[in-house]
C-alpha positions in Angstrom: 106.4 37.6 83.7 106.6 36.9 87.4 105.0 39.7 89.5 106.7 39.0 92.8 110.3 40.2 93.1 112.7 37.3 93.3 116.1 39.0 93.2 116.0 42.2 95.2 113.3 44.3 93.7 113.6 42.5 90.3 111.0 39.8 89.3 113.1 37.3 87.3 111.5 35.8 84.3 110.8 32.1 84.5 112.4 30.4 81.5 109.0 29.1 80.3 107.7 32.8 80.2 110.7 34.3 78.4 110.3 35.5 74.8 112.1 33.4 72.3 114.9 36.0 72.2 115.2 36.1 75.9 115.3 32.3 76.0 118.1 32.3 73.4 120.1 34.8 75.5 119.5 32.6 78.6 120.7 29.5 76.7 123.7 31.5 75.4 124.8 32.0 79.0 123.8 28.6 80.4 125.4 26.7 77.5 128.4 29.0 77.2 131.6 29.2 79.2 129.9 30.4 82.4 127.5 27.5 82.5 125.2 29.6 84.8 123.3 32.8 85.1 125.4 34.9 87.5 124.3 38.0 89.4 123.6 40.8 87.0 122.8 38.5 84.1 119.7 37.4 86.1 118.5 41.0 85.3 120.3 41.5 82.0 118.7 38.4 80.4 115.6 40.6 80.1 117.6 42.4 77.4 118.9 39.6 75.1 120.9 42.0 72.9 122.7 43.3 76.0 123.4 39.7 77.2 125.2 38.9 73.9 127.3 42.1 74.2 128.1 41.9 77.9 128.8 38.2 78.2 132.0 38.1 76.2 133.4 41.1 78.1 132.5 39.4 81.4 134.1 36.2 80.2 137.3 38.2 79.4 137.7 38.8 83.1 137.3 35.2 84.2 140.5 33.6 85.6 143.2 33.1 83.0 141.5 35.2 80.3 142.8 38.7 80.9 146.3 39.9 81.7 145.5 40.4 85.4 146.1 37.9 88.1 143.1 36.8 90.2 144.5 38.9 93.1 144.9 42.0 90.9 141.4 41.5 89.5 139.9 41.2 93.0 141.7 44.4 94.2 140.1 46.4 91.4 136.7 44.8 91.8 136.6 45.2 95.6 137.5 48.9 95.2 134.8 49.4 92.6 131.9 47.5 94.1 132.7 49.2 97.5 132.8 52.6 95.9 129.2 52.0 94.6 128.1 50.5 98.0 126.7 47.6 96.1 126.0 44.9 98.6 125.6 41.9 96.3 128.8 42.1 94.3 130.8 43.6 97.2 130.0 40.7 99.5 130.7 38.2 96.7 134.1 39.8 95.9 135.1 40.3 99.5 134.8 36.5 99.8 136.5 35.9 96.5 139.4 38.3 97.4 140.1 36.2 100.5 139.8 33.0 98.5 142.5 34.1 96.0 144.9 34.8 98.9 144.5 38.5 99.7 144.9 39.0 103.4 141.5 39.2 105.1 142.4 42.4 106.9 143.4 44.0 103.6 140.2 43.0 101.9 138.1 44.2 104.8 139.9 47.5 104.8 139.4 48.0 101.1 135.6 47.3 101.5 135.5 49.9 104.2 137.4 52.4 102.0 140.4 52.5 104.3 143.9 52.8 102.8 146.0 49.6 102.3 149.3 48.7 100.8 150.7 45.7 99.0 154.2 44.3 98.8 153.7 43.2 95.2 154.4 46.1 92.9 151.7 45.1 90.4 149.1 44.8 93.1 150.1 48.2 94.6 149.8 49.9 91.2 146.4 48.2 90.5 145.2 49.4 93.9 146.4 53.0 93.4 144.9 53.1 89.9 141.6 51.8 91.2 141.5 54.2 94.1 142.3 57.2 91.9 139.9 56.4 89.2 137.0 55.2 91.5 137.5 58.4 93.5 137.2 60.6 90.5 140.8 61.9 91.1 143.3 62.9 88.5 145.9 60.3 87.8 149.3 61.8 88.6 152.1 61.6 86.1 154.0 59.6 88.7 151.2 57.0 89.0 150.8 56.9 85.2 154.6 56.3 84.7 154.7 53.6 87.4 151.6 51.9 85.9 153.1 51.9 82.4 156.4 50.5 83.7 154.9 48.0 86.1 151.8 46.8 84.3 152.1 47.8 80.7 149.3 49.1 78.5 147.5 45.7 78.2 147.1 45.3 81.9 146.3 49.0 82.4 143.4 48.8 79.9 142.2 45.5 81.6 142.1 47.3 85.0 140.2 50.3 83.5 137.6 48.3 81.6 137.2 45.8 84.5 136.3 48.8 86.7 133.8 50.0 84.1 132.2 46.5 83.8 131.8 46.3 87.6 130.3 49.8 87.6 127.6 48.3 85.4 127.2 45.3 87.7 127.1 47.5 90.8 124.6 50.0 89.4 122.3 47.2 88.2 122.4 45.5 91.6 121.8 48.9 93.3 118.9 49.9 91.2 117.2 46.6 92.0 118.3 46.7 95.6 119.8 43.1 95.5 121.0 42.2 98.9 124.2 40.3 99.6 123.9 36.6 99.0 120.5 36.8 97.2 120.1 33.5 95.3 117.2 34.5 93.0 115.2 31.9 91.3 116.5 28.3 91.3 117.2 27.5 87.6 
């Protein structure tokens, strides 16, 4: 295994130095729907069983796979990655939020933890859910009722699990101190 850190404090494993199981997990990602080894998977590939468990969940949240629009997805992700002060995914999703049409000032305010509002009722409810849950707050009966009416249970569970997934991403990047924009090893 490489001794020198290549992705924050993490020393990525060159493919030719991976165990057969790690190489199989790597190929699972590279040859699968993602076609690449994104951020946390650069670390998670060290644990091939985890890669096989996490990759389908991550894939569920790629555009067009879940019940959330790309804007709704990015609202929840920006709130979550900012809550954890995780530089790598926060920067990536600040950029992605703007790319999917969220106003730049709104995305920048969410990153800074400032209050924002949305004219789209679904986006507003996603934001309020994300803020309440990320802040460890109780979900009021009113928010619960609006979320059920506006989003339905399928989208509610997508928001909640997406936030959990990005907690895993953020904590991984924080533990290894991966800076924003770090490319890691060229593969």
